[in-house]
C-alpha positions as CSV (number, residue, x, y, z in Angstrom):
1,X,64.0,4.2,-72.4
2,X,63.3,2.1,-75.4
3,X,61.6,-1.1,-74.2
4,X,60.8,-4.2,-76.3
5,X,58.2,-6.6,-74.9
6,X,58.0,-10.0,-76.4
7,X,55.0,-12.3,-75.9
8,X,53.5,-15.3,-77.7
9,X,50.1,-13.8,-77.1
10,X,48.8,-10.2,-77.7
11,X,45.6,-8.5,-79.1
12,X,43.3,-9.9,-80.4
13,X,44.0,-12.9,-78.1
14,X,42.4,-12.7,-74.6
15,X,44.1,-14.1,-71.6
16,X,45.9,-13.0,-68.5
17,X,49.3,-12.5,-70.3
18,X,47.7,-10.3,-72.9
19,X,45.9,-8.2,-70.2
20,X,49.3,-7.8,-68.3
21,X,51.2,-6.8,-71.5
22,X,48.5,-4.3,-72.6
23,X,48.5,-2.6,-69.2
24,X,52.3,-2.6,-68.9
25,X,52.7,-1.1,-72.3
26,X,50.2,1.7,-71.7
27,X,51.7,2.5,-68.3
28,X,55.2,2.7,-69.6
29,X,54.3,4.8,-72.4
30,X,52.4,7.1,-70.0
31,X,55.7,7.5,-68.1
32,X,57.4,8.7,-71.3
33,X,59.1,5.5,-72.6
34,X,59.0,4.2,-76.1
35,X,57.6,0.6,-76.2
36,X,57.3,-1.9,-78.9
37,X,55.9,-5.4,-78.8
38,X,57.0,-8.6,-80.6
39,X,54.4,-11.3,-80.7
40,X,52.7,-14.0,-82.9
41,X,49.9,-13.4,-85.3
42,X,46.7,-15.6,-85.2
43,X,47.6,-17.0,-88.7
44,X,50.6,-17.6,-90.9
45,X,50.8,-13.9,-92.0
46,X,53.5,-11.6,-90.6
47,X,52.8,-7.8,-90.3
48,X,53.4,-4.6,-88.2
49,X,50.7,-2.5,-86.7
50,X,50.8,0.3,-84.2
51,X,54.2,-0.5,-82.8
52,X,53.5,-4.3,-82.7
53,X,55.3,-6.8,-84.8
54,X,53.2,-10.0,-85.5
55,X,55.0,-13.1,-86.8
56,X,53.1,-15.8,-88.6
57,X,52.3,-18.8,-86.4
58,X,50.2,-21.9,-86.2
59,X,48.2,-23.4,-83.3
60,X,50.0,-25.8,-80.9
61,X,47.4,-26.4,-78.3
62,X,48.7,-30.0,-77.5
63,X,51.8,-28.3,-76.0
64,X,49.9,-25.9,-73.8
65,X,46.4,-24.4,-74.0
66,X,46.3,-21.6,-76.5
67,X,49.9,-22.1,-77.5
68,X,51.2,-21.1,-80.9
69,X,54.4,-21.8,-82.8
70,X,56.2,-19.4,-85.1
71,X,56.3,-20.5,-88.7
72,X,57.4,-17.3,-90.4
73,X,61.1,-16.4,-91.0
74,X,61.9,-13.7,-88.5
75,X,65.1,-12.3,-89.8
76,X,63.8,-9.2,-91.4
77,X,61.5,-8.3,-88.4
78,X,64.3,-8.9,-85.8
79,X,66.7,-6.8,-87.8
80,X,64.2,-3.9,-87.7
81,X,63.9,-4.2,-84.0
82,X,67.7,-4.4,-83.5
83,X,68.2,-1.3,-85.6
84,X,65.5,0.4,-83.5
85,X,67.9,-0.1,-80.6
86,X,65.9,-1.1,-77.4
87,X,67.6,-0.6,-74.0
88,X,66.0,-3.6,-72.4
89,X,64.0,-6.6,-73.5
90,X,61.1,-7.9,-71.3
91,X,59.9,-11.4,-72.3
92,X,56.5,-12.7,-71.2
93,X,56.6,-16.3,-72.6
94,X,59.1,-19.1,-72.7
95,X,58.4,-20.5,-76.2
96,X,58.5,-19.0,-79.7
97,X,59.2,-15.3,-78.9
98,X,61.5,-16.1,-76.0
99,X,64.2,-17.3,-78.4
100,X,63.9,-14.1,-80.3
101,X,64.0,-12.0,-77.2
102,X,67.2,-13.8,-76.2
103,X,68.7,-13.3,-79.7
104,X,68.0,-9.5,-79.6
105,X,69.3,-9.0,-76.1
106,X,72.5,-10.9,-76.8
107,X,73.2,-9.0,-80.1
108,X,72.7,-5.7,-78.5
109,X,74.2,-6.7,-75.2
110,X,71.2,-5.4,-73.2
111,X,69.4,-6.9,-70.2
112,X,66.7,-9.6,-70.7
113,X,64.0,-9.5,-68.0
114,X,61.5,-12.3,-68.0
115,X,58.1,-12.6,-66.3
116,X,57.2,-16.1,-65.2
117,X,53.5,-16.2,-65.8
118,X,52.7,-19.9,-65.8
119,X,53.2,-22.8,-63.3
120,X,53.7,-25.5,-65.9
121,X,53.7,-28.3,-63.4
122,X,49.9,-27.6,-62.9
123,X,49.4,-28.2,-66.7
124,X,51.2,-31.6,-67.0
125,X,47.9,-33.2,-68.3
126,X,48.5,-31.3,-71.6
127,X,51.9,-32.6,-72.4
128,X,52.7,-35.7,-70.2
129,X,50.9,-38.8,-69.2
130,X,53.0,-38.9,-66.0
131,X,52.5,-36.1,-63.3
132,X,55.9,-36.9,-61.8
133,X,57.8,-36.7,-65.1
134,X,55.8,-33.6,-66.1
135,X,56.8,-31.8,-63.0
136,X,60.4,-32.7,-63.5
137,X,60.3,-31.6,-67.0
138,X,58.8,-28.3,-66.0
139,X,61.5,-27.7,-63.5
140,X,64.3,-28.5,-66.0
141,X,62.7,-26.3,-68.7
142,X,62.2,-23.5,-66.3
143,X,65.8,-23.6,-65.1
144,X,67.0,-23.5,-68.7
145,X,64.8,-20.5,-69.6
146,X,65.9,-18.6,-66.4
147,X,69.6,-19.2,-67.1
148,X,69.3,-17.1,-70.3
149,X,67.8,-14.1,-68.5
150,X,69.3,-11.4,-66.3
151,X,66.4,-11.5,-63.8
152,X,62.9,-12.8,-63.4
153,X,59.6,-11.2,-62.3
154,X,57.2,-13.4,-60.4
155,X,53.6,-12.2,-59.9
156,X,53.5,-13.5,-56.3
157,X,55.7,-14.8,-53.6
158,X,54.3,-18.3,-54.3
159,X,55.9,-18.2,-57.7
160,X,59.2,-16.9,-56.4
161,X,59.4,-19.8,-53.9
162,X,58.5,-22.3,-56.7
163,X,61.4,-20.8,-58.9
164,X,63.8,-21.0,-56.0
165,X,62.7,-24.6,-55.4
166,X,63.5,-25.4,-59.1
167,X,67.0,-24.1,-58.5
168,X,66.7,-20.9,-60.4
169,X,69.7,-18.8,-59.4
170,X,69.0,-15.5,-61.2
171,X,67.4,-12.7,-59.0
172,X,63.6,-13.0,-58.8
173,X,61.5,-9.9,-58.1
174,X,57.8,-10.1,-56.9
175,X,55.7,-7.7,-59.0
176,X,51.9,-8.3,-59.1
177,X,50.6,-7.8,-62.7
178,X,48.5,-4.6,-62.7
179,X,44.9,-4.2,-63.9
180,X,43.2,-1.3,-65.4
181,X,41.0,-0.2,-62.6
182,X,38.9,2.4,-64.5
183,X,36.3,-0.1,-65.9
184,X,36.1,-2.0,-62.6
185,X,35.7,1.0,-60.4
186,X,32.3,2.0,-62.1
187,X,29.3,1.5,-60.0
188,X,27.0,-1.2,-61.5
189,X,23.9,-0.1,-63.4
190,X,21.0,-1.9,-61.6
191,X,18.8,-1.7,-64.7
192,X,21.6,-3.2,-66.9
193,X,22.2,-5.9,-64.4
194,X,18.5,-6.9,-64.3
195,X,18.4,-7.1,-68.1
196,X,21.5,-9.3,-68.2
197,X,20.0,-11.6,-65.5
198,X,16.8,-11.8,-67.4
199,X,18.6,-12.6,-70.6
200,X,20.2,-15.5,-68.8
201,X,17.1,-16.7,-67.0
202,X,18.4,-15.8,-63.6
203,X,15.6,-14.9,-61.2
204,X,16.3,-11.5,-59.4
205,X,15.9,-13.0,-56.0
206,X,18.7,-15.5,-56.6
207,X,22.2,-15.3,-54.9
208,X,24.7,-15.4,-57.8
209,X,28.1,-17.1,-57.4
210,X,30.1,-16.0,-60.4
211,X,33.2,-17.6,-61.9
212,X,35.1,-15.7,-64.7
213,X,37.9,-17.5,-66.5
214,X,38.8,-20.3,-68.9
215,X,36.9,-23.5,-68.7
216,X,39.8,-25.8,-68.5
217,X,40.7,-28.9,-66.4
218,X,43.3,-27.0,-64.2
219,X,40.6,-24.4,-63.1
220,X,38.8,-27.3,-61.3
221,X,35.3,-26.0,-62.1
222,X,34.0,-29.6,-61.5
223,X,34.4,-28.8,-57.8
224,X,32.1,-25.8,-58.0
225,X,29.5,-27.9,-59.9
226,X,29.6,-30.6,-57.1
227,X,29.3,-28.0,-54.4
228,X,26.3,-26.4,-56.2
229,X,24.6,-29.8,-56.7
230,X,25.0,-30.6,-53.0
231,X,23.0,-27.5,-52.2
232,X,19.8,-28.7,-53.9
233,X,17.6,-26.7,-56.3
234,X,16.8,-23.1,-55.9
235,X,18.2,-20.1,-54.0
236,X,21.7,-20.0,-55.6
237,X,22.8,-19.7,-59.2
238,X,26.4,-20.6,-60.3
239,X,27.2,-18.4,-63.2
240,X,30.1,-19.5,-65.3
241,X,31.5,-16.8,-67.6
242,X,34.1,-17.8,-70.1
243,X,34.8,-20.6,-72.5
244,X,37.6,-23.2,-73.1
245,X,38.4,-26.8,-74.0
246,X,36.6,-28.2,-71.0
247,X,33.2,-26.6,-71.6
248,X,31.6,-29.6,-73.2
249,X,32.6,-31.9,-70.6
250,X,31.6,-29.6,-67.9
251,X,28.1,-29.2,-69.4
252,X,27.9,-32.9,-69.4
253,X,29.0,-33.1,-65.8
254,X,26.4,-30.5,-64.7
255,X,23.6,-32.5,-66.5
256,X,24.9,-35.6,-64.8
257,X,24.6,-33.9,-61.4
258,X,21.0,-32.9,-62.2
259,X,22.0,-29.2,-62.6
260,X,20.2,-27.0,-65.2
261,X,19.5,-23.3,-65.5
262,X,18.9,-21.3,-63.4
263,X,20.9,-23.3,-60.8
264,X,23.9,-23.4,-63.2
265,X,24.3,-21.1,-66.2
266,X,27.1,-21.3,-68.9
267,X,27.3,-17.7,-70.2
268,X,30.2,-18.3,-72.6
269,X,32.7,-15.6,-73.7
270,X,31.8,-12.0,-73.2
271,X,33.4,-8.9,-74.7
272,X,36.5,-7.7,-72.8
273,X,35.1,-4.3,-72.3
274,X,32.0,-5.7,-70.6
275,X,33.8,-8.1,-68.2
276,X,33.6,-5.8,-65.2
277,X,29.8,-5.7,-65.3
278,X,29.7,-9.6,-65.5
279,X,31.8,-9.8,-62.4
280,X,29.2,-7.5,-60.7
281,X,26.4,-9.8,-61.6
282,X,27.7,-12.0,-58.8
283,X,27.2,-11.5,-55.1
284,X,30.4,-13.6,-54.6
285,X,33.2,-14.5,-57.0
286,X,34.1,-18.2,-56.6
287,X,37.0,-20.3,-57.7
288,X,38.4,-23.7,-57.0
289,X,41.6,-23.3,-58.9
290,X,45.0,-23.8,-57.3
291,X,47.0,-23.4,-60.5
292,X,47.2,-19.6,-60.5
293,X,50.5,-17.7,-60.5
294,X,48.7,-14.6,-59.4
295,X,45.0,-15.0,-60.3
296,X,44.1,-11.7,-62.0
297,X,40.5,-12.7,-61.9
298,X,40.6,-12.4,-58.1
299,X,42.1,-9.0,-58.3
300,X,39.5,-7.9,-61.0
301,X,36.7,-9.3,-58.9
302,X,37.8,-7.4,-55.8
303,X,38.4,-4.2,-57.8
304,X,34.8,-4.6,-59.1
305,X,33.7,-4.7,-55.5
306,X,32.8,-8.4,-55.4
307,X,34.0,-10.3,-52.4
308,X,35.6,-13.7,-53.2
309,X,35.1,-17.3,-51.9
310,X,38.0,-19.3,-53.3
311,X,40.1,-22.4,-52.7
312,X,43.0,-21.6,-50.3
313,X,46.2,-21.0,-52.2
314,X,49.6,-19.4,-51.3
315,X,49.2,-16.8,-54.1
316,X,46.3,-15.4,-52.1
317,X,48.2,-14.9,-48.7
318,X,47.5,-11.4,-47.6
319,X,45.1,-10.8,-50.5
320,X,41.9,-12.6,-49.5
321,X,41.3,-12.0,-45.8
322,X,38.6,-14.0,-44.2
323,X,35.5,-12.0,-43.3
324,X,37.0,-8.8,-44.5
325,X,37.0,-8.9,-48.4
326,X,36.0,-12.6,-48.8
327,X,37.0,-16.0,-47.7
328,X,39.5,-18.9,-48.6
329,X,38.0,-22.3,-48.1
330,X,39.9,-25.7,-47.7
331,X,37.2,-28.3,-48.3
332,X,33.5,-28.6,-49.2
333,X,32.4,-28.2,-45.5
334,X,34.5,-25.0,-45.2
335,X,33.0,-23.7,-48.4
336,X,29.4,-24.3,-47.2
337,X,30.1,-22.9,-43.8
338,X,31.5,-19.6,-45.3
339,X,28.8,-19.3,-47.9
340,X,26.3,-19.8,-45.1
341,X,27.9,-17.0,-43.1
342,X,27.7,-14.7,-46.1
343,X,24.1,-15.5,-46.8
344,X,23.1,-15.1,-43.1
345,X,24.5,-11.5,-42.8
346,X,23.2,-9.4,-45.8
347,X,24.0,-6.2,-43.9
348,X,27.7,-7.0,-44.0
349,X,27.8,-7.1,-47.8
350,X,28.3,-3.4,-48.2
351,X,31.4,-3.5,-46.0
352,X,32.7,-6.6,-47.8
353,X,32.3,-4.8,-51.1
354,X,34.0,-1.7,-49.9
355,X,37.0,-3.7,-48.5
356,X,37.1,-5.7,-51.8
357,X,37.5,-2.4,-53.8
358,X,40.2,-1.2,-51.4
359,X,42.2,-4.4,-52.0
360,X,41.8,-4.2,-55.7
361,X,43.4,-0.7,-55.7
362,X,46.6,-2.4,-54.6
363,X,46.8,-4.0,-58.0
364,X,46.7,-0.8,-60.2
365,X,48.4,-0.8,-63.5
366,X,50.1,2.4,-62.4
367,X,52.0,0.7,-59.7
368,X,52.7,-2.2,-62.0
369,X,54.4,0.2,-64.5
370,X,56.4,1.9,-61.7
371,X,57.8,-1.3,-60.4
372,X,58.7,-2.6,-63.8
373,X,60.5,0.6,-64.7
374,X,62.6,0.4,-61.5
375,X,63.6,-3.1,-62.4
376,X,64.6,-2.1,-65.9
377,X,66.8,0.7,-64.6
378,X,68.4,-1.5,-62.0
379,X,69.3,-4.2,-64.5
380,X,70.7,-1.6,-66.9
381,X,72.8,-0.1,-64.1
382,X,74.1,-3.6,-63.1
383,X,75.0,-4.3,-66.7
384,X,77.7,-1.7,-67.1
385,X,79.6,-1.2,-69.3
386,X,76.4,-1.7,-71.4
387,X,75.0,1.6,-72.7
388,X,72.8,3.7,-70.5
389,X,69.6,5.0,-72.2
390,X,69.2,8.7,-72.8
């Protein structure tokens, strides 16, 4: 097949959508398909490189964190992709490139498959002063976007139920986004870990609770800071890996709670190729977020052999199993109780880590590619008399 993937974000941007698209493209190409990507550049300049068409754009973070809006005329670039003749279009975002995905699919009379990555009602604080209005707007917008597709892919059952609750009538398939397990399956280098900890001022005898992700309001990192403050000084380090619009406020909140290194450490952004070893600095991966559509960071932590302790959420049903590969908590008392259980039984850590790795294998990019391929073929088959790929 010839497959066109459209996304408002792609390399060099770093987020869950970019990771998903990179892994999907690689796996589809490994399966013998020809894949091209249509995305937005990080400036006003349009260009092509390595099978990727970048359209000029400007930042539009007030709409959604990291959002960009297309500024360049797309006619020439769209015409080249139409003449290339994809068999299916797989869109990943609902804004700028979605309109182009729809245009190409309609002109060629081919299926438009869409992955719903973002639960917009959890991001109402970016675009609406009213939570109620924001949620209604998210539902209306989602129904509109879905109505122009042939089917949708939801990363979890939680998202499929949400879409159905919005009144989406198109078929919704649950396909977890895959991760490249190769870097996460490497055993950690103890010397390298000790060097990293020393560079951060983390004593080697500390238990490290690691969070990896965007520092943004919807991630609820404040909750983790409060929990850490309530523990008192010493013993445990909360390591926050990542950056984002909320970092300055969170650093102020930590200071207000009397937290300073090494009780809490803001590590900032790290190179993508080093993320796995930063997960492995943690004894437990922690998260208070309830805004995840899937939570690739949970899958990455598990694949890296790091058990998780995270806020209970429907997207984690069947994924995080209490006492087996980590725990889900419901309030601070529950968090403290499960952390105490972990700390009190150091001999169980090897079993927890082994089980975490086994869970992570369920989210391999290979399985992701296989499932996406099956959906494409099904939609092409349903779309007769549309042309069938060679």
